[in-house]
Every structure is written in C-alpha cells, then in structure tokens.
Wavefront OBJ file of the C-alpha trace (Angstrom):
o trace
v 44.800 68.251 98.782
v 45.614 72.167 99.041
v 45.091 72.354 102.988
v 47.693 69.141 103.814
v 49.971 70.981 100.794
v 49.575 74.404 102.752
v 49.967 73.332 105.676
v 53.276 71.257 104.623
v 54.655 74.253 103.494
v 53.700 76.476 106.782
v 55.597 73.844 108.841
v 58.454 73.833 106.787
v 59.020 77.572 107.035
v 58.266 77.455 110.508
v 61.015 75.116 110.652
v 63.202 76.938 108.373
v 63.079 79.848 110.634
v 63.434 78.127 113.751
v 66.906 75.971 112.126
v 68.060 79.667 110.934
v 67.487 81.209 114.594
v 69.558 78.166 115.839
v 72.679 78.633 113.108
v 72.935 82.526 113.794
v 72.875 82.126 117.867
v 75.748 79.416 117.206
v 77.651 82.172 115.108
v 76.525 84.760 117.822
v 77.575 82.126 120.645
v 81.044 81.593 118.304
v 82.061 85.012 118.349
v 81.611 85.737 122.240
v 84.324 82.282 122.722
v 86.361 82.655 120.075
v 87.129 86.377 120.330
v 90.188 86.163 121.489
v 90.996 84.781 118.269
v 88.794 87.537 116.041
v 90.841 90.258 118.184
v 94.312 88.789 117.346
v 93.528 88.499 113.635
v 92.167 92.455 113.856
v 95.477 93.530 115.420
v 97.764 91.216 112.936
v 95.317 92.498 109.945
v 96.713 95.897 110.596
v 100.136 94.719 109.561
v 101.858 95.628 106.287
v 102.242 91.348 105.799
v 98.520 90.674 106.718
v 96.449 93.246 104.981
v 95.362 91.342 102.883
v 93.370 89.039 105.415
v 89.905 90.605 105.447
v 89.389 90.215 101.967
v 89.754 86.362 102.763
v 86.446 85.481 104.407
v 85.016 87.024 101.667
v 86.899 85.053 98.572
v 86.427 82.070 100.852
v 82.407 82.785 100.699
v 82.477 83.384 96.923
v 84.167 80.036 96.716
v 81.669 78.091 99.003
v 78.949 80.001 97.147
v 80.266 78.919 93.864
v 80.468 75.317 95.138
v 77.196 75.344 96.533
v 75.310 75.612 93.202
v 76.414 72.625 92.216
v 74.639 70.893 95.185
v 71.118 70.410 94.630
v 68.594 71.843 97.819
v 68.323 68.131 99.943
v 64.738 68.285 101.673
v 64.173 65.884 104.767
v 66.829 64.455 107.320
v 70.190 64.763 106.568
v 72.199 61.780 107.694
v 76.113 61.977 109.402
v 75.864 65.458 110.878
v 77.733 64.155 114.400
v 81.417 64.059 112.874
v 80.671 67.754 112.528
v 79.648 68.288 116.376
v 82.753 66.392 117.213
v 84.793 68.786 115.198
v 83.256 71.569 116.735
v 83.838 70.196 119.943
v 87.485 69.522 119.405
v 87.782 73.054 118.214
v 86.510 73.952 121.479
v 89.171 72.048 122.777
v 91.670 73.818 121.230
v 90.152 77.326 121.698
v 90.123 76.490 125.175
v 93.935 75.529 125.389
v 94.569 79.063 123.646
v 92.421 80.917 125.806
v 94.085 79.401 129.276
v 97.563 79.964 127.680
v 96.219 83.477 126.491
v 97.635 83.105 123.003
v 95.252 85.002 120.290
v 96.888 82.804 117.602
v 95.727 79.259 119.086
v 92.216 80.194 119.480
v 92.191 81.813 115.931
v 93.543 78.691 114.450
v 90.386 76.668 115.958
v 87.943 78.985 114.495
v 89.045 77.349 111.141
v 88.563 74.102 112.345
v 84.694 75.242 114.066
v 83.919 76.595 110.619
v 84.563 73.434 109.116
v 82.581 71.649 111.520
v 79.584 74.009 111.141
v 79.896 73.019 107.468
v 79.818 69.413 108.379
v 76.785 69.709 110.272
v 74.657 71.630 107.620
v 75.507 68.840 104.792
v 76.218 65.940 107.058
v 79.510 63.942 106.462
v 79.488 62.557 102.893
v 78.391 66.103 101.318
v 80.282 68.439 104.073
v 83.438 66.912 103.690
v 83.596 68.314 99.612
v 83.451 71.976 100.599
v 87.383 71.988 102.261
v 88.359 73.996 99.266
v 86.621 77.129 100.665
v 87.368 76.262 104.296
v 91.047 75.600 103.616
v 91.156 79.194 101.660
v 90.376 80.695 105.441
v 94.008 79.574 106.628
v 95.439 82.437 104.362
v 93.783 85.219 106.719
v 95.299 83.235 109.831
v 99.153 85.068 111.404
v 101.911 82.885 111.232
v 103.135 81.926 114.854
v 105.812 84.664 115.837
v 108.812 81.840 115.882
v 107.588 80.960 112.466
v 107.230 84.439 110.925
v 110.590 85.459 111.982
v 112.393 82.304 110.579
v 110.586 81.803 106.939
v 110.872 85.923 107.037
v 115.163 85.609 107.870
v 115.108 82.826 105.149
v 113.654 85.088 102.278
v 115.282 88.093 103.546
v 118.898 86.142 102.619
v 117.538 84.956 99.537
v 116.207 88.311 98.374
v 119.307 89.507 99.541
v 121.112 87.347 97.733
v 119.024 87.437 94.368
v 118.928 91.025 94.231
v 122.347 91.557 94.898
v 123.273 89.015 91.391
v 120.936 91.037 89.630
v 122.983 94.289 90.404
v 126.076 92.512 89.328
v 124.844 91.543 85.986
v 123.793 94.920 85.394
v 127.115 96.394 86.091
v 126.562 97.946 89.380
v 129.068 97.787 91.925
v 127.866 95.855 95.123
v 128.797 93.542 97.927
v 126.946 91.769 100.063
v 127.214 92.077 103.891
v 124.618 89.683 105.690
v 121.467 91.589 105.063
v 123.230 95.046 104.189
v 123.801 95.614 100.764
v 126.661 97.874 100.387
v 127.160 100.198 97.605
v 129.801 101.996 98.756
v 128.481 105.490 98.847
v 125.271 104.046 100.214
v 124.356 101.365 102.608
v 120.829 99.599 102.379
v 119.787 97.333 105.047
v 117.158 94.508 103.724
v 114.791 94.567 106.965
v 111.644 92.143 107.438
v 109.523 94.515 105.436
v 111.463 93.644 102.846
v 111.795 90.111 103.170
v 108.462 89.425 100.615
v 105.956 87.859 102.996
v 103.876 90.884 102.257
v 103.452 90.008 98.857
v 103.925 86.373 99.400
v 100.545 85.593 101.613
v 98.641 87.786 99.212
v 100.096 85.961 95.751
v 99.697 82.471 97.319
v 95.824 83.022 98.126
v 95.653 84.502 95.105
v 97.498 81.035 93.433
v 95.242 78.697 95.474
v 92.240 80.412 94.192
v 93.298 80.334 90.910
v 93.910 76.834 90.594
v 90.403 76.103 92.513
v 88.755 78.173 89.423
v 91.376 76.692 86.884
v 89.496 73.488 84.652
v 92.425 72.713 83.256
v 94.591 69.532 84.186
v 95.503 68.637 87.392
v 99.222 69.439 86.963
v 98.577 72.547 85.921
v 96.963 73.296 88.939
v 99.752 72.222 91.208
v 102.022 74.529 89.029
v 100.362 77.552 89.817
v 100.002 76.688 93.200
v 103.700 75.806 93.948
v 105.073 78.944 91.359
v 103.501 81.118 94.436
v 106.735 81.015 96.292
v 109.389 81.256 94.252
v 107.825 83.648 91.675
v 106.963 86.153 95.157
v 110.935 85.936 95.946
v 112.362 86.414 92.631
v 109.891 89.309 91.992
v 111.100 90.797 95.600
v 114.622 90.408 94.688
v 114.312 92.115 91.387
v 112.455 94.738 93.499
v 115.475 95.325 95.717
v 117.407 95.343 92.650
v 115.977 98.554 91.006
v 116.087 100.219 94.872
v 119.790 99.673 94.774
v 120.314 101.030 91.366
v 117.762 103.856 92.231
v 119.566 104.297 95.144
v 123.116 104.117 93.421
v 122.164 106.692 90.430
v 119.475 109.077 92.409
v 120.301 108.920 96.086
v 119.243 107.311 99.089
v 115.423 109.251 98.938
v 114.341 106.124 96.215
v 114.997 103.875 99.009
v 111.945 105.648 100.902
v 108.618 106.792 100.818
v 106.204 106.838 97.885
v 108.657 105.032 95.378
v 108.992 102.747 97.841
v 105.429 101.582 97.767
v 105.185 101.633 94.582
v 108.022 99.498 93.803
v 105.949 97.412 95.928
v 102.753 97.567 93.965
v 104.478 96.583 90.621
v 106.132 93.376 92.421
v 102.585 92.346 93.470
v 100.755 93.323 90.047
v 103.976 91.805 88.223
v 103.086 88.479 89.772
v 99.690 88.037 89.119
v 100.399 89.094 85.303
v 103.071 86.413 85.485
v 100.664 84.075 86.715
v 98.149 84.683 84.263
v 100.765 84.422 81.400
v 101.945 80.914 82.869
v 98.324 79.503 83.029
v 98.204 80.607 78.833
v 101.338 79.317 78.253
v 100.397 75.553 79.774
v 97.192 75.937 77.746
v 99.056 76.911 74.554
v 101.145 73.830 75.406
v 98.454 71.414 75.426
v 97.510 69.409 72.882
v 94.213 69.669 71.037
v 91.300 70.563 72.053
v 92.616 73.355 73.509
v 91.312 75.814 75.758
v 91.598 79.645 75.727
v 92.375 80.897 79.054
v 88.818 82.754 79.485
v 87.444 79.391 79.106
v 89.805 77.490 81.364
v 88.531 80.073 84.189
v 85.236 79.467 86.167
v 84.106 82.894 86.441
v 80.755 82.446 86.302
v 78.663 84.866 88.768
v 75.072 83.508 87.606
v 72.699 82.230 90.480
v 75.346 83.013 93.164
v 73.476 85.482 95.557
v 70.341 83.206 95.294
v 72.438 80.788 97.176
v 72.017 82.958 100.474
v 68.493 82.207 100.324
v 69.177 78.559 101.057
v 69.704 79.641 104.704
v 65.950 79.682 104.741
v 66.077 76.119 104.123
v 68.232 75.201 107.107
v 66.297 72.405 109.788
v 66.969 72.720 113.276
v 68.434 69.151 113.599
v 69.482 67.743 116.823
v 73.288 68.221 115.831
v 72.693 71.598 115.059
v 71.106 72.714 118.829
v 74.084 70.632 120.141
v 76.532 72.460 118.824
v 74.456 76.155 119.689
v 74.027 74.802 123.213
v 78.110 73.832 123.519
v 79.415 77.135 122.115
v 76.515 78.740 124.338
v 77.845 77.181 127.820
v 81.477 77.320 126.300
v 80.945 81.436 126.219
v 79.099 81.950 129.264
v 81.453 79.636 131.445
v 84.259 81.606 130.347
v 82.675 84.556 130.947
v 82.057 83.567 134.415
v 85.747 82.293 134.493
v 88.629 84.733 136.357
v 91.721 83.984 134.301
v 94.094 86.754 134.232
v 98.118 86.742 133.218
v 100.347 86.571 136.540
v 102.373 89.583 136.542
v 106.053 88.145 137.749
v 106.196 89.460 141.277
v 109.417 91.421 142.799
v 111.590 91.109 139.369
v 114.126 93.419 139.429
v 115.244 95.462 136.776
v 118.238 94.340 134.450
v 119.325 98.457 134.744
v 120.270 97.049 138.391
v 122.181 93.942 137.442
v 125.368 94.269 139.769
v 128.227 95.991 137.418
v 130.841 93.516 139.527
v 130.356 90.312 139.238
v 132.827 88.156 140.781
v 136.090 89.412 139.139
v 134.199 90.779 136.306
v 133.829 94.473 136.301
v 131.197 96.593 134.095
v 133.273 98.377 131.101
v 131.592 102.156 130.628
v 127.930 102.620 130.196
v 125.530 99.712 129.151
v 124.706 99.783 125.147
v 121.587 101.451 124.044
v 120.146 99.776 120.921
v 119.582 101.540 117.248
v 115.855 102.558 117.399
v 115.164 100.131 114.642
v 116.904 97.276 116.331
v 115.146 98.119 119.708
v 111.652 97.963 117.742
v 112.357 94.876 116.450
v 113.614 93.399 119.354
v 110.706 94.654 121.411
v 111.644 93.858 124.631
v 109.819 95.121 127.620
v 113.521 95.650 129.319
v 116.975 94.607 128.128
v 121.141 94.852 129.447
v 124.031 95.126 126.655
v 126.875 95.384 129.036
v 130.634 94.461 128.516
v 132.501 93.340 131.585
v 136.254 92.952 131.706
v 138.314 91.131 134.424
v 142.050 91.800 135.493
v 143.255 88.723 134.852
v 141.497 88.086 131.337
v 142.875 88.887 127.736
v 139.225 89.714 126.524
v 136.254 90.856 127.788
v 132.457 89.282 127.747
v 129.184 90.702 126.486
v 126.515 89.971 128.390
v 122.843 90.809 127.088
v 119.578 89.984 128.165
v 115.705 90.947 126.874
v 113.263 90.653 129.555
v 109.780 89.929 128.025
v 106.005 90.507 130.119
v 104.151 88.746 127.296
v 105.282 86.832 124.514
v 102.202 85.788 123.315
v 102.501 88.531 120.961
v 105.487 87.992 119.195
v 108.790 87.728 122.573
v 111.905 86.618 122.161
v 113.865 86.098 118.606
v 116.596 83.447 118.516
v 120.135 84.804 118.218
v 120.362 81.598 115.113
v 117.703 84.427 113.123
v 119.310 87.987 114.764
v 123.346 87.525 113.857
v 123.336 86.080 110.304
v 121.228 89.284 109.499
v 124.712 91.143 110.886
v 126.816 89.280 108.513
v 127.751 86.453 111.096
v 128.280 83.256 109.800
v 127.087 79.998 112.037
v 130.446 77.701 112.127
v 128.761 75.411 114.616
v 126.198 74.968 116.818
v 125.352 72.713 119.565
v 123.443 71.943 122.934
v 125.575 71.523 125.588
v 124.652 70.939 129.438
v 126.575 73.302 131.737
v 125.303 71.829 135.151
v 129.125 70.053 135.617
v 130.526 72.546 134.291
v 128.587 74.827 136.563
v 128.680 72.391 139.672
v 124.807 72.532 139.800
v 122.214 69.656 140.176
v 119.682 70.921 137.837
v 120.457 70.353 134.030
v 121.743 73.697 132.671
v 121.357 73.630 128.560
v 122.356 76.336 126.126
v 123.497 76.780 122.835
v 127.106 76.957 122.176
v 127.756 78.630 118.927
v 131.164 79.584 117.342
v 130.226 82.356 114.380
v 132.768 84.451 112.102
v 133.221 87.969 110.693
v 135.895 88.100 108.346
v 138.610 87.404 110.436
v 136.732 88.093 114.088
v 135.421 84.883 115.742
v 133.304 84.582 118.175
v 132.540 82.306 121.034
v 128.645 82.272 122.449
v 126.068 80.695 125.177
v 122.535 81.895 124.843
v 119.573 80.110 126.537
v 116.139 81.301 126.775
v 114.303 81.117 130.531
v 110.503 80.395 130.511
v 109.257 80.869 134.010
v 112.581 79.701 135.871
v 112.887 77.322 133.481
v 116.520 77.028 131.278
v 115.931 76.217 128.065
v 118.340 75.850 124.426
v 115.794 75.163 121.879
v 113.157 77.961 120.660
v 110.823 75.493 119.518
v 110.438 73.768 123.175
v 110.384 77.671 125.020
v 107.350 78.332 122.610
v 105.684 74.676 123.778
v 106.590 75.715 127.531
v 105.225 79.060 127.164
v 101.739 77.129 125.870
v 102.116 75.328 129.196
v 102.933 78.141 131.864
v 100.332 80.223 130.177
v 97.734 77.709 130.482
v 98.545 75.985 134.009
v 100.284 79.264 135.451
v 99.005 82.189 134.219
v 102.140 83.074 132.786
v 103.611 84.895 129.774
v 106.739 86.089 130.670
v 110.164 85.386 129.492
v 113.748 86.096 128.495
v 116.675 85.234 126.464
v 120.251 85.506 128.006
v 123.338 85.555 125.582
v 127.248 85.749 126.754
v 129.731 86.363 123.785
v 133.483 86.387 124.211
v 136.087 86.884 121.272
v 138.237 83.877 120.490
v 141.716 85.487 120.079
v 144.216 84.730 117.280
v 146.267 81.796 118.503
v 143.585 81.235 121.613
v 141.494 77.937 121.370
v 137.996 77.814 121.871
v 137.929 75.767 125.067
v 140.253 79.038 126.658
v 137.382 81.453 125.282
v 134.962 79.002 126.757
v 136.621 79.232 129.979
v 136.186 82.695 130.150
v 132.505 82.850 129.984
v 132.197 80.112 132.480
v 134.467 82.325 134.744
v 132.062 84.930 134.426
v 128.828 83.134 134.646
v 129.388 80.898 137.840
v 128.908 84.283 139.636
v 126.502 86.135 137.492
v 124.086 83.081 138.023
v 123.940 84.184 141.774
v 121.939 86.895 140.419
v 120.425 86.710 137.098
v 117.366 85.088 138.090
v 116.473 87.984 140.307
v 116.134 90.004 136.956
v 114.405 87.380 134.321
v 111.974 85.600 136.523
v 109.911 86.422 139.606
v 111.400 86.531 143.444
v 114.409 83.886 141.547
v 116.002 80.703 142.476
v 118.991 82.811 143.940
v 116.700 85.103 146.174
v 114.459 81.803 147.268
v 118.317 80.041 148.386
v 119.185 83.110 150.082
l 1 2 3 4 5 6 7 8 9 10 11 12 13 14 15 16 17 18 19 20 21 22 23 24 25 26 27 28 29 30 31 32 33 34 35 36 37 38 39 40 41 42 43 44 45 46 47 48 49 50 51 52 53 54 55 56 57 58 59 60 61 62 63 64 65 66 67 68 69 70 71 72 73 74 75 76 77 78 79 80 81 82 83 84 85 86 87 88 89 90 91 92 93 94 95 96 97 98 99 100 101 102 103 104 105 106 107 108 109 110 111 112 113 114 115 116 117 118 119 120 121 122 123 124 125 126 127 128 129 130 131 132 133 134 135 136 137 138 139 140 141 142 143 144 145 146 147 148 149 150 151 152 153 154 155 156 157 158 159 160 161 162 163 164 165 166 167 168 169 170 171 172 173 174 175 176 177 178 179 180 181 182 183 184 185 186 187 188 189 190 191 192 193 194 195 196 197 198 199 200 201 202 203 204 205 206 207 208 209 210 211 212 213 214 215 216 217 218 219 220 221 222 223 224 225 226 227 228 229 230 231 232 233 234 235 236 237 238 239 240 241 242 243 244 245 246 247 248 249 250 251 252 253 254 255 256 257 258 259 260 261 262 263 264 265 266 267 268 269 270 271 272 273 274 275 276 277 278 279 280 281 282 283 284 285 286 287 288 289 290 291 292 293 294 295 296 297 298 299 300 301 302 303 304 305 306 307 308 309 310 311 312 313 314 315 316 317 318 319 320 321 322 323 324 325 326 327 328 329 330 331 332 333 334 335 336 337 338 339 340 341 342 343 344 345 346 347 348 349 350 351 352 353 354 355 356 357 358 359 360 361 362 363 364 365 366 367 368 369 370 371 372 373 374 375 376 377 378 379 380 381 382 383 384 385 386 387 388 389 390 391 392 393 394 395 396 397 398 399 400 401 402 403 404 405 406 407 408 409 410 411 412 413 414 415 416 417 418 419 420 421 422 423 424 425 426 427 428 429 430 431 432 433 434 435 436 437 438 439 440 441 442 443 444 445 446 447 448 449 450 451 452 453 454 455 456 457 458 459 460 461 462 463 464 465 466 467 468 469 470 471 472 473 474 475 476 477 478 479 480 481 482 483 484 485 486 487 488 489 490 491 492 493 494 495 496 497 498 499 500 501 502 503 504 505 506 507 508 509 510 511 512 513 514 515 516 517 518 519 520 521 522 523 524 525 526 527 528 529 530 531 532 533 534 535 536 537 538 539 540
C-alpha cells in the first residue's frame, strides 16, 4: 500500500512539473506573440498619465492570490477548459489585427483577453469565471486610444478650468476664463493637457476599484466608492488649479512650474485617497446596527498569500493547456517568419513646397511657425499654415494641413478638440458633401463649422485624409487607419483645414463661396502633398 501511494505521489509530482513547464512555455510564447503590445505598455508607462501602470499587474496578482485562498485545490480532471482555449484563440485573432495594422494598443488590449483565457483553462469555466475581478483590474494598466484620450482630456480640461475659476472667484480673486486660458490680469495660465487631471484620474480609479473589491460593506457602498473616483478627481484637480492661481496671483508665475507644481499634484492624489477613506467611514457610521469599523470592513488579510504560489506545482498538462501552448508557439513562430512592414508613402511632396499661387489666390507673407508647445502637442511630421489672399476677395483664406507618417502613436487631433481650447465656441457643425459644388464625381465629405470668439466669427472646412480617402468623421478615420494598416501596411494620414472670417454684414454662404473658390484649384495640387504620388499626379 505504501509503495502504491509513493508511486502515485511521484506520478502526480511528475505531471505537476510537466504541467508547470507547459504553463511557462505558454507564457514565454505569449511574450513573443504579444511583444508589440508589451512594447506599447512600456512606452505608455513612461508618461505621467500612465506611470502607475507597472503597479497594476502586481495589484491584480494580489487580488488573484487573495481570491485563490477561497478556492481549495482540486485534484484530477477539471471540466470545461475548452472555453478558455476559445478565448485564447479570439485574443490571438484580435492581436493579429493589431499586428497587421501596426497598432500596438490593440495587441495590448488583446493580452487581457488572453490572460482571461489562461485563467479559464487553468480552473475551468465554472470556477475560472469567478476570477473576473483581478483580470478586469488589468485594464487600468492600458493606455487610452489616442482619439479617446484627447477627447476625455479636453472635457476634463474644460471642467477643471471652469471649476477652478469658480473657486478663485468665490475667494475673491479677480479672474477671467478664455477657453483654457485663466486670465489673472498680470499673468495668464494655460490649463494644458497635463493639467486635465488624467494623471490623477487613472490611479484613483484603480484605487477605488481595489477598495471596492476589498470592501465587505453593502453593495451600494461599493458602487458609491467606484463612482466617486471620477468626480472626486475632477473636483480636487480644480482645487489644485485654483491653488496655483492663488499662488501665482500672490507670489508670481514661478509658482506654476517646478517643484511646487509637482507637490500640489501629490497633495491632490493623497487628498483623494483620504477623502475616499472618509467616505467609506461615513457610510459605515450611518449604517444601522450591527455596524462595522473601517478596518473590519476592509479585507486586508495577507495570511497564506505567498503559499498560493506553490499551487503552480499542481498544474496538470491538460489537452486544453497543451493546445493553447502550441497555438501560441505556432503563432509566435509564424509572425517571426512573416515580413509585415509599414509602407512609407512614395513620392509625397513636402508641404513646404505647396504652391504659393493657387488659382487667383496668392500666399500672403511667410508660412506661420507654430509655438513650440503647440507643435509638440500637434506632433506632426510635416505641416503648413499659410494665409492666401485674392484681388477679388475682401478676406483671406487660411490653409492649414498636418501630415503624419505614423498615426498609431497618437496622430491627428480633430479641430473639434483643439479650437475650443483657444476660446472658440462651436456655434454649428455639420457634415456636408462638396462633390456637387466642386464638380467631382467621388464623394467629398467635410466638416463645415461656424465658430465664434467674441465678435469674431469664422467659417471652417476640415476633413481627414487617410491613404487618399477623404473622411469627415474622426472615428471613421481611426477605423480606416485600422483597415489601411492591416491591408495596405500604411499608417500615414493628414488633416486639412480651411478657414475664413465671416465679415460684418456678410452671410455664411458668401464666406463659404470664398472657401470653395480657393479649394477648387487647390485640389489639383493638394493630393501630391498629403498622399503618395497623389490622384492629381496620376491624372496628369
């Protein structure tokens, strides 16, 4: 009997080692297959907004091991592992799209699905799906897609600016808000993207998520803790902006930069954490008997966390695990052999060489040079900002275009995001097709916007060029980037914007006629400067 038991234990130990080897190989192959996503994460984590990223896997691991304590070891076959294999395959397909499109963000997002699949393979469907909290928490380490990042950042900038100015006015500080510019009279403060609150919002949301998972109070308490993260971060960031305004107003512009600015940021973050603890304490204090203290309500038991690592030795080499390992290995090897590169545009002319004579329109002066901060935010590989005048017209047309070689690292910023930051109000914006007005057969969708700042009113045309395709919607432009990146190997694109003033006593239709008069001859040359070869060159 002892001999049989020893042999059984040895066999189990051998299977455990083999299973552990399969698991390690699966993770190693995944590291190769998802390497673009890993590189994207490492690059994003170097930014202030995502500098909390490296801590997220550690915190998710703690949540996983804490939950694993409640799951007793299970010997023998584990049923329903194959849904995990299906999720791994789905994650690999999503990552493959990102790899072909050269968009590392998509590969990074697919990694979360792959981790979920590996959990289902390890524990089976019925038990593995209960581990969703630590897997979902990994999403906090992901960078937002560039389009959503700038839209969220813009909204938070406006909210923080308005609330900050309101606080300054309440305490008696003379102040005026012009877009994202806080005018203190002597000094003007720009509430930039870095002051939007995103660098506090993401860590605070992660903290509130962990707080809610560890919290053992009522479910509605958990919901309040989760939902409080966003308004709390916005309000405290507004208070920080107001504090900067007070310091600048009393002690000079140096208070808006350097160490003082950094310390004010840390004060905001720690204050948010403290307020969240106070909120939990208040909700517990208002609970009917029996009541829990805050330490009792938080499950911070670290006992037996480390011994859970030893359960890796119980991993069995199931067919599902071996299948996932083989698929990941084959996928990694196939991608190593494949030669998928970004196709650089051929024969594209620099925007600096864009003609200074467009029909009857003549360039006025030299092209404008963007301020260093604006140019850094724009992050274009090539741009041109030039005014054009015509003898028969009473106002100029401002031409602006920005071209990007690789839009997967951020790319084009919509004027819908940029213009309000300068104090411009969008009175009306609509998508119109200019094909009939320009006499072209192909559709020519553009955004037609009427914007105002004080007594000045401008009419704006703008659109996005994605591999020679004119697109009005910024969301559709991003989807087309995915399409052209995956099928054509191209990630370049451009923004084109035309602007003219609506003069006093002039109708918007008259201003639009001016834009169209410039655009008709401009389209003979523009494709050569924002696309490879260009339709105009091909036609000639």
